[in-house]
C-alpha positions in Angstrom: -5.6 5.1 36.5 -8.8 7.5 35.0 -8.7 7.3 31.1 -7.6 10.7 29.4 -7.8 12.1 26.1 -4.5 12.4 24.5 -2.2 11.0 21.4 1.1 9.4 21.3 2.6 13.1 19.6 1.5 15.4 22.7 3.2 12.7 24.4 6.7 12.4 23.4 7.1 14.3 19.6 9.0 17.2 18.9 9.1 18.8 15.7 12.1 22.0 15.8 10.7 24.3 13.1 12.6 27.5 12.3 11.0 30.3 14.6 8.9 27.6 16.8 8.5 23.9 18.0 5.5 22.0 17.1 3.5 18.9 18.6 2.9 17.1 15.2 2.2 17.1 11.8 -1.0 15.7 12.1 -3.5 17.5 10.0 -7.3 17.2 10.2 -10.6 18.5 9.0 -13.1 20.4 11.1 -16.4 22.1 9.8 -14.3 22.2 6.9 -11.2 23.6 7.5 -8.1 22.2 8.0 -6.4 22.3 11.6 -3.1 20.9 12.7 0.3 20.7 12.8 0.1 22.4 16.1 2.2 24.6 17.7 4.5 24.2 21.5 5.7 27.5 21.5 7.4 30.2 19.2 11.0 30.6 19.4 13.3 33.5 18.9 17.0 32.3 20.4 18.1 29.0 21.8 17.5 30.3 25.6 13.8 29.9 24.3 13.9 26.1 24.6 14.5 24.1 27.4 12.4 20.6 27.7 10.8 21.7 31.2 9.1 24.5 29.0 8.2 21.7 26.6 7.2 19.8 29.3 4.7 23.1 30.6 3.3 23.4 27.0 2.2 20.3 26.4 0.4 19.3 30.0 -1.1 22.6 29.7 -2.5 21.5 26.3 -3.5 18.3 27.6 -5.0 19.6 30.5 -7.2 21.9 28.5 -8.1 19.2 26.3 -9.6 17.2 28.8 -11.3 19.9 30.4 -13.5 20.0 27.3 -11.9 23.7 26.3 -11.5 24.7 22.7 -7.8 23.6 21.7 -6.0 23.7 18.2 -6.4 19.9 18.7 -10.5 20.0 18.8 -11.9 17.7 16.7 -8.9 15.4 15.6 -9.1 11.7 15.1 -6.1 11.3 16.4 -6.9 12.0 19.9 -7.3 8.9 22.0 -9.1 7.7 25.2 -6.8 5.7 26.8 -4.9 5.6 30.0 -2.1 8.0 29.4 0.8 8.2 31.7 1.3 12.1 32.9 2.8 14.4 31.2 5.7 15.1 33.5 6.9 11.5 32.6 7.6 11.6 29.1 10.8 11.3 27.1 10.7 12.6 23.8 10.6 9.7 21.6 10.3 11.6 18.0 12.1 14.4 16.9 11.7 15.8 13.5 14.5 18.7 12.4 12.5 20.7 9.7 14.2 23.7 11.0 14.4 25.7 8.4 11.7 26.6 5.3 14.5 26.6 2.0 13.5 24.5 -0.9 13.9 24.4 -4.4 10.4 23.1 -5.4 6.9 24.6 -4.8 4.8 22.1 -4.9 1.0 23.1 -5.2 0.0 20.9 -2.4 2.7 21.7 0.0 1.9 24.2 3.2 3.4 27.4 3.2 5.0 26.8 6.4 7.3 24.8 4.3 8.8 26.9 2.1 9.5 30.6 2.8 13.3 30.8 3.2 13.1 30.9 7.2 16.9 30.1 8.8 16.5 28.4 12.0 16.8 31.2 15.5 18.7 28.4 17.3 21.6 25.4 17.2 19.4 22.4 17.1 22.6 20.4 17.3 23.4 22.3 20.4 19.6 21.9 21.7 19.6 17.9 21.2 22.7 17.9 23.1 21.4 19.4 26.0 18.3 16.9 25.8 21.0 13.9 25.8 23.0 15.2 28.6 19.8 15.6 30.9 18.3 12.1 30.1 14.9 13.0 28.8 15.6 11.1 24.9 13.9 8.2 24.5 16.3 5.3 24.0 13.8 4.2 21.4 13.7 7.8 19.7 12.5 7.7 16.0 14.5 11.0 13.8 13.1 12.5 10.7 14.4 15.2 8.5 12.4 17.3 7.0 11.8 21.1 6.0 12.2 22.6 3.3 14.7 20.2 1.6 17.2 18.9 3.9 20.1 18.7 1.4 19.8 22.5 1.5 20.3 23.0 5.2 23.8 25.2 5.1 25.3 22.6 7.7 23.6 19.5 6.8 26.9 17.1 5.8 27.7 17.5 9.5 24.4 18.0 11.3 22.8 14.6 9.8 25.8 12.5 10.7 26.7 14.5 14.2 22.9 14.6 15.2 22.3 10.7 13.6 25.2 9.4 16.1 24.0 11.5 19.1 20.1 10.3 19.2 21.1 6.6 17.6 17.5 6.8 16.4 15.5 3.6 15.9 14.5 4.9 12.6 16.3 7.8 10.8 14.3 9.0 7.7 14.9 11.7 5.6 12.5 13.2 3.3 14.3 14.8 0.2 13.1 15.7 -2.9 16.6 14.4 -5.0 17.1 16.9 -7.1 20.5 17.1 -5.0 22.5 14.0 -4.2 24.0 14.1 -1.1 27.1 11.5 -0.4 26.2 11.7 2.9 22.9 10.3 2.6 24.7 7.9 -0.1 27.0 6.5 2.9 24.0 5.9 5.5 21.5 4.0 2.9 25.2 1.7 1.7 24.8 1.0 5.6 21.5 0.2 6.1 21.3 3.8 8.7 18.9 5.7 6.7 15.9 5.1 4.7 14.5 8.1 2.3 11.6 9.5 0.9 10.7 11.1 -2.2 7.2 11.9 -3.6 7.8 12.3 -7.5 4.1 13.0 -8.5 4.0 12.7 -12.5 4.8 10.1 -15.1 5.5 13.0 -17.5 8.3 16.1 -16.9 5.1 18.6 -17.7 2.8 17.3 -15.2 5.8 17.1 -12.6 7.0 20.7 -13.5 2.9 21.5 -13.0 2.5 19.9 -10.1 6.5 19.9 -8.3 7.6 23.9 -9.9 10.7 22.6 -11.3 11.9 21.1 -14.8 14.0 18.5 -12.7 11.7 15.3 -13.5 15.0 13.1 -14.9 17.8 14.4 -12.5 14.9 12.8 -9.8 15.0 9.7 -11.4 18.5 10.0 -12.0 19.8 10.8 -8.7 16.9 7.9 -7.3 18.8 5.5 -9.4 22.3 6.4 -8.0 20.4 6.3 -4.1 18.6 3.1 -5.0 22.4 1.0 -5.7 23.3 1.8 -2.5 20.4 -0.3 -0.9 17.0 0.0 -2.7 14.8 -1.0 -0.4 15.7 1.6 2.0 14.4 4.6 -0.7 11.0 4.8 -0.7 9.3 6.8 -4.0 5.5 8.3 -2.8 3.2 9.0 -5.8 0.9 11.8 -4.1 -2.7 11.3 -6.4 -4.8 14.2 -6.9 -6.4 16.1 -9.8 -4.2 16.6 -12.6 -1.8 13.5 -12.4 -4.4 10.4 -12.2 -4.7 9.1 -15.3 -3.4 6.4 -16.9 -1.3 8.0 -18.6 0.5 9.6 -16.1 0.0 6.1 -14.3 2.1 4.5 -17.1 4.9 7.0 -17.5 5.4 6.9 -13.7 6.0 3.2 -14.1 8.5 2.9 -17.5 10.3 5.3 -15.6 10.8 2.8 -12.8 11.7 0.2 -15.0 13.5 2.8 -17.0 15.8 3.5 -13.6 16.2 0.1 -12.4 14.1 1.1 -9.8 11.8 -2.0 -8.7 13.8 -2.8 -5.7 12.7 0.4 -3.8 10.1 0.7 -1.5 6.8 2.2 -3.3 4.0 4.0 -1.7 0.4 5.6 -3.0 -1.0 8.6 -1.4 -3.5 11.4 -1.5 -3.6 15.4 -1.2 -3.7 15.6 2.6 -5.2 19.4 1.5 -8.2 17.8 0.2 -11.3 16.2 2.7 -11.9 13.1 1.1 -10.9 11.4 -2.5 -12.9 10.5 -5.5 -13.7 7.4 -7.1 -11.6 8.6 -9.9 -8.2 8.6 -7.5 -9.1 5.4 -5.9 -9.7 4.1 -9.3 -6.5 5.8 -10.0 -4.6 3.9 -6.7 -5.1 0.4 -7.4 -4.3 0.8 -11.5 -1.0 2.3 -10.0 -0.5 -0.1 -7.8 -1.7 -3.1 -10.3 1.2 -1.5 -12.5 3.7 -1.4 -9.9 2.9 -5.3 -9.3 3.3 -6.1 -12.4 7.1 -4.9 -13.0 7.5 -7.6 -9.9 8.0 -5.1 -7.1 6.9 -6.3 -3.8 7.0 -3.5 -1.4 4.2 -1.5 -2.1 1.6 -0.2 0.0 -0.7 2.7 0.7 0.2 5.2 3.3 -1.9 6.6 6.0 -2.9 9.9 3.6 -5.0 7.4 1.3 -5.2 4.0 3.1 -7.9 5.5 6.0 -9.9 7.1 3.1 -10.8 4.0 1.3 -13.0 2.7 3.6 -12.0 -0.9 2.2 -8.9 -2.9 1.4 -10.5 -4.8 -1.5 -12.7 -7.6 -1.9 -10.6 -10.2 -1.2 -10.6 -9.7 2.4 -14.1 -10.4 2.2 -13.0 -13.9 2.0 -10.7 -14.2 4.6 -12.5 -16.3 7.2 -10.1 -16.9 10.1 -8.8 -13.7 12.4 -5.8 -12.3 11.0 -2.4 -10.8 13.1 -2.5 -7.1 13.1 1.4 -5.5 13.6 1.6 -2.6 14.9 -0.7 -0.7 17.9 -0.4 2.5 16.9 -2.1 6.0 15.8 -2.1 4.3 12.1 -3.7 0.8 13.6 -6.5 2.7 15.2 -7.3 5.1 12.3 -7.7 2.2 10.4 -9.8 0.4 12.8 -11.8 3.3 13.2 -12.9 3.6 9.4 -12.3 0.4 7.5 -15.1 -2.2 7.4 -13.1 -5.2 7.4 -11.4 -4.3 10.6 -15.2 -3.5 12.2 -16.2 -7.5 12.0 -14.1 -8.6 14.6 -11.5 -10.8 12.3 -8.7 -9.7 14.4 -6.9 -12.5 16.7 -4.3 -10.4 18.3 -1.7 -7.1 17.5 2.0 -7.6 17.4 4.2 -4.7 18.7 8.0 -4.7 19.4 7.1 -1.7 22.1 8.0 -3.3 25.3 5.4 -1.0 27.4 2.7 -2.4 24.7 3.1 -5.9 24.8 1.0 -7.4 27.9 -1.9 -4.9 27.4 -5.0 -4.2 25.9 -5.6 -2.5 22.6 -8.6 -1.9 21.1 -10.0 -4.6 23.0 -7.4 -7.1 21.5 -3.7 -8.4 23.1 -0.9 -7.1 22.6 2.2 -9.2 22.1 5.5 -9.4 21.5 7.3 -10.8 17.6 8.3 -14.0 18.9 4.7 -15.1 19.3 4.0 -15.4 15.4 6.7 -17.9 15.5 3.8 -20.1 17.3 1.2 -19.9 14.5 1.9 -21.1 10.7 -1.2 -20.3 9.3 -3.2 -16.8 10.3 -2.9 -14.3 7.5 -1.0 -10.8 8.7 -1.3 -7.2 8.2 0.9 -4.5 8.7 -0.5 -1.7 10.0 2.4 1.0 9.5 3.2 3.5 6.4 6.5 4.5 6.9 7.8 1.4 8.8 6.0 -1.2 6.1 9.4 -2.4 4.8 11.0 -3.0 7.9 8.5 -4.7 9.2 7.8 -6.8 6.0 11.7 -7.8 5.8 11.2 -9.0 9.6 8.3 -11.0 8.9 9.4 -12.5 5.6 13.4 -13.0 6.4 14.0 -13.3 9.9 10.5 -14.7 11.2 10.1 -17.0 8.1 6.5 -15.8 7.1 5.5 -16.7 3.6 4.3 -13.0 1.7 1.7 -14.7 0.9 0.5 -14.4 4.0 0.9 -10.8 4.2 -2.5 -8.8 3.1 -1.2 -5.1 4.3 -2.2 -4.3 0.5 -5.1 -4.4 -2.0 -5.0 -7.7 -3.8 -6.6 -7.4 -7.5 
């Protein structure tokens, strides 16, 4: 099979926006201009959406990319030369529900497509049921809820359990600002059936209002405390570093509120503003400072996400002391980007990759063998790197709680 250029999103993702479908939510800079969020086609009504039409448009983009034509994907770092299956064979592997652009915040870093008050031109529940009836949805589908603010979706309390139970997703994420507390989300958290992601981005109410556009700092922390009481590690709290929120005062204020509202069992992500092409030294220093402060609270699960880690170029000076090859869990886009940008991984220190996807097992990824997770049990000494942002917590738990790997063997985060 001939190698071609493509990406995982092009071969299986559908992002349901109010008036269009999109291939992805990836963003990248080309000639100093941000590109991404590539559209599949516009949607005026339910009749506009068919699986066949999705495949047709994906194949057209795929063919144009490989004919080296100018496309919205030209210059995208997530395009990979590999042995891709034909688009016609695809099943939907990732569904993102972002069918309205209604939000009760207006964050300084947010794209205009995610607010503005648009309502959906179609019934997504019917669309998904049609796709399921046709058998075009992967049994390993992942599900994400975004927007706008998902909790403001008019029929969220019905749509959320309906779509979740219909798809039976392997992962189910809700990106919410937590201004509104939802009992249905709390119920799913209690049953370990959802993970919520909440971005705070401030350590003081004043900075929160400047960056996020509302005076709801304490309310968000109060609701996070209620959610965390259900299943703390399924609550991911993000801090997106940018100009205006990266001072030590803000870091200390954020850490103090984490302690005050008993959020130490949550998972934390440190991120960077995706609208900026690169990150200044001050931002990197702030990331390390915040990491250390959170560690000082006894928090175990902290990681740099896919907007931050590839920009740092190096994980930490500790990595230079690792003599033996490491095992990398995750043979996907995030791992590939890190292997391309991080000096540590360019020094041939990988033993093999691990991935739970049977289609990847036994194949090669970046010149290394991909093995199933049970292969880890044959290795009692190697260190591990978790090449995943959103699924970091689940992989960490599987390594430590299920497979008996010592936390000291996991080097995903910088150790200072």
